[in-house]
C-alpha positions as CSV (number, residue, x, y, z in Angstrom):
1,M,36.7,-88.2,39.2
2,I,37.4,-85.2,37.1
3,M,36.5,-81.4,38.1
4,V,35.8,-79.0,35.3
5,V,36.3,-75.2,36.5
6,D,35.1,-72.6,34.2
7,D,32.7,-69.5,34.9
8,S,31.3,-70.2,31.4
9,Q,28.4,-72.8,31.4
10,F,29.2,-73.2,27.7
11,M,32.8,-74.1,28.2
12,R,31.9,-76.4,31.1
13,N,29.5,-78.3,28.8
14,L,31.9,-78.4,25.9
15,I,34.8,-79.8,28.0
16,K,32.5,-82.4,29.7
17,E,31.4,-83.5,26.2
18,I,35.0,-83.9,25.1
19,L,35.7,-85.8,28.2
20,N,32.5,-88.0,27.7
21,E,33.6,-88.8,24.1
22,A,36.7,-90.1,25.6
23,N,34.8,-92.4,28.0
24,I,35.5,-90.1,31.1
25,R,32.1,-89.8,32.9
26,N,32.6,-89.2,36.6
27,I,32.7,-85.2,36.3
28,I,32.0,-82.7,38.8
29,E,31.8,-78.8,38.0
30,A,32.8,-75.5,39.6
31,E,32.0,-72.1,38.2
32,N,34.8,-70.2,40.0
33,G,37.9,-70.5,41.7
34,E,36.5,-70.3,45.3
35,E,34.0,-73.1,44.6
36,A,36.8,-75.1,42.9
37,V,39.0,-75.0,46.0
38,K,35.8,-76.0,48.4
39,K,35.0,-78.8,46.1
40,Y,38.7,-79.9,45.8
41,K,38.6,-80.3,49.6
42,L,35.5,-82.3,49.5
43,Y,36.1,-84.6,46.8
44,S,39.8,-84.8,45.9
45,P,39.3,-85.2,42.2
46,D,42.0,-87.1,40.3
47,V,42.4,-84.3,37.8
48,V,41.0,-80.6,37.7
49,V,40.6,-78.8,34.3
50,M,40.6,-75.1,35.1
51,D,40.3,-71.9,33.4
52,I,42.5,-69.1,34.3
53,T,40.4,-66.0,34.0
54,M,37.5,-66.3,36.4
55,P,35.6,-64.2,38.9
56,L,35.8,-64.3,42.7
57,L,39.1,-66.3,42.8
58,N,40.9,-66.7,39.4
59,G,42.5,-69.9,38.2
60,L,46.1,-69.0,39.3
61,D,45.0,-68.2,42.9
62,A,42.7,-71.2,43.0
63,L,45.6,-73.4,41.6
64,E,47.8,-72.0,44.4
65,E,45.2,-72.9,46.9
66,I,44.8,-76.4,45.5
67,I,48.6,-77.1,45.5
68,K,48.8,-76.1,49.2
69,I,46.2,-78.7,50.0
70,A,47.7,-81.4,47.8
71,P,51.1,-80.6,46.3
72,K,50.8,-83.4,43.8
73,A,47.4,-82.4,42.5
74,K,47.0,-82.8,38.8
75,V,45.6,-79.6,37.3
76,I,45.4,-78.7,33.8
77,M,45.0,-75.0,33.2
78,C,42.9,-73.6,30.1
79,S,44.0,-70.3,28.7
80,S,43.1,-68.1,25.8
81,V,45.3,-67.5,23.1
82,G,47.9,-64.7,24.1
83,Q,48.2,-65.6,27.7
84,Q,51.7,-67.2,27.3
85,S,53.2,-65.6,30.6
86,T,50.3,-66.6,32.5
87,I,50.7,-70.2,31.4
88,Q,54.2,-70.1,32.3
89,D,53.1,-68.7,36.0
90,A,50.6,-71.6,36.2
91,L,53.4,-74.1,35.4
92,K,55.7,-72.7,38.0
93,I,52.9,-72.8,40.8
94,G,52.4,-76.3,40.0
95,A,50.0,-77.1,37.0
96,S,50.4,-80.4,35.3
97,D,49.8,-79.1,31.7
98,F,47.7,-76.5,30.0
99,V,45.4,-76.4,26.8
100,V,44.7,-73.3,24.7
101,K,40.9,-72.5,24.4
102,P,39.0,-73.1,22.3
103,Y,41.6,-75.9,20.9
104,F,40.9,-78.9,23.1
105,H,41.9,-81.6,20.6
106,N,44.4,-83.0,23.1
107,L,42.5,-82.5,26.3
108,S,41.2,-86.1,26.7
109,K,44.7,-87.4,25.8
110,I,46.2,-85.2,28.6
111,V,43.6,-86.4,31.1
112,H,44.1,-90.1,30.3
113,S,47.9,-89.7,30.9
114,L,47.5,-88.0,34.3
115,L,45.1,-90.7,35.3
116,S,47.3,-93.5,34.5
């Protein structure tokens, strides 16, 4: 199971479409970091694809909470161009990888490698 976390419905749909094209179909969604942490506790998804900039609980704080729950959680962070220091912070906290929005050409490859 993959969890896609982004406050933009458009971005969630885009990511789901990319994953579906790569034959990944078991996908749940969350629209903010708070919801992501709750759903992580409930479902323990195999991989999380999460935006960094979100309301209520941002991606870095949600990542920190998820890593506390499951230190080996596989989380791919999504950032906008120009968030290089934030990406480095995410990797220090425990993110498995990152992709830069809207350039998701390697997302399905990263997800498949984390699933194997």
